[in-house]
Structures are given as C-alpha cells and as structure tokens.
N, C-alpha and C positions, 0 to 999 in steps of 0.2 A: 742477593742477601745472603748472607749467612748468620744463623740465631748466635746469638752472643754467647750463650753455652758453648756451643761449639768452639768458637775462637777462646774460650778458657780449657777447653780439654785440649785443643791446640798449643796451647802455653804450657800448659802442663806436659806434653809428651815431648814439646822442645826441651823444657828444662829438665826433663830424665833424660834426654839422650846424650849421645857421646859429644855433641856441637851444639851446646845451647844457644849460643850467643847468634852463632850463624843462623840457625833454626828460628830463633825468635824475632831476628833482622828480616827474616821472607814473611813472618806471619805480618807483621807489621808493616812492609813493602805491600802485600796484597791489600789488606785493609787500606792504605793508602790509595792503591790503585786501581783496586778490581773489586773488591768487596764492599758492600754497606751492611754494618751489623744489624741484625734485627733484634730490635728491645721488646723485654718482656712488659707487661704493664698488668692491669687490675684484670683485663678479659681473658690475658694469658694464663693468670692464676685461676683464674674460675676453671679454664679448661682444663689447667694442670690437675686439680681437685679432682674432677670428673675423671678425668683420664687414669690418675692413680687409684682413685677409690674402684673403679673396674680392674685394673691393674689387682691389687691386693687380695682381690678374690681369687686369683690364681697362682700370685706368688706371695709365699709365706712370709718371706724379708725381702727388702732393695737395699742394693749397694748404693754406695755414692753415686757411682757410675749408672745405674741403673736411675735411678732419682734425677740425673741430669739427663739421659735418655727421655724421661718423660716431659720434660721442661721443653725439651728439643720438640718432641712432639705437639707439644699443644701449642708451640709457637706457629708450626706448620699447619696445623689445622685451623688455628685463629686465621691465618693469612692464606688460606685455601692455596698452598704451597706443596708440591710434591715434595719427600725428601728421598735424597740418593745416597744410599747408604751401601756397604756389604756386609752389615749386621741383621741377621735374620729376626734379632730379636724385637724389633719395628714391625714386623707382618702381622701382628696380633692387635694392634690398637686402632680400635674403632674410629673410623673416621679419617684416618691417616693413609693417604696416597704415597706408597714405598715404591723408589725407583733402585732396581739393585745393579748393579757394575762390577 
C-alpha cells in the first residue's frame, strides 16, 4: 500500500523531471500492478489534526511539502503501517514507526 499523498508527490516529481511522460507512465504501471493507494478518510483527518497540532509547537511554519508529510504520517499511524523513508523529518512524529533505507 502507498498513501495517496505519496502518489501525488511522485507525480509532482515526475512532472518536474527531464522525462515526465516516461516517469508518469512508470507510476501508472506501479499503481496498476503493484501498489494499492491508501485513501484518507475522516479518521485520517482527525489523526492529521492531532499530529499537526503537536508538530506546530516545534515548527513555526509548515511548507506544503511538510504538510503533505503529516498526511502521509497520519495514514501510516491510522493503519498501523511503518513508513519507509530516507527523510529524517519523520523521526519525531509520535506514534509513527519509521524505517530508514
């Protein structure tokens, strides 16, 4: 499973790449064959609000990218899934299991 927000971030990166059509087709293929998008719901929103409120105490302002990170974290917390990442920014989110690669 892959959080829907991650899919959006991947399409964003593909659109900014030197080969957007090719990279977008790879993402489409992965969704069709290997990934199940994990969709947010009201429970996700509640968890997101809690995570963002606690993060706001430590972070003065959140960029759009960091806000998306909190949605990703909320989905992982909701579904008790670890998050595989190379971004150390996830390490301080309470209740999130982070796996680094």
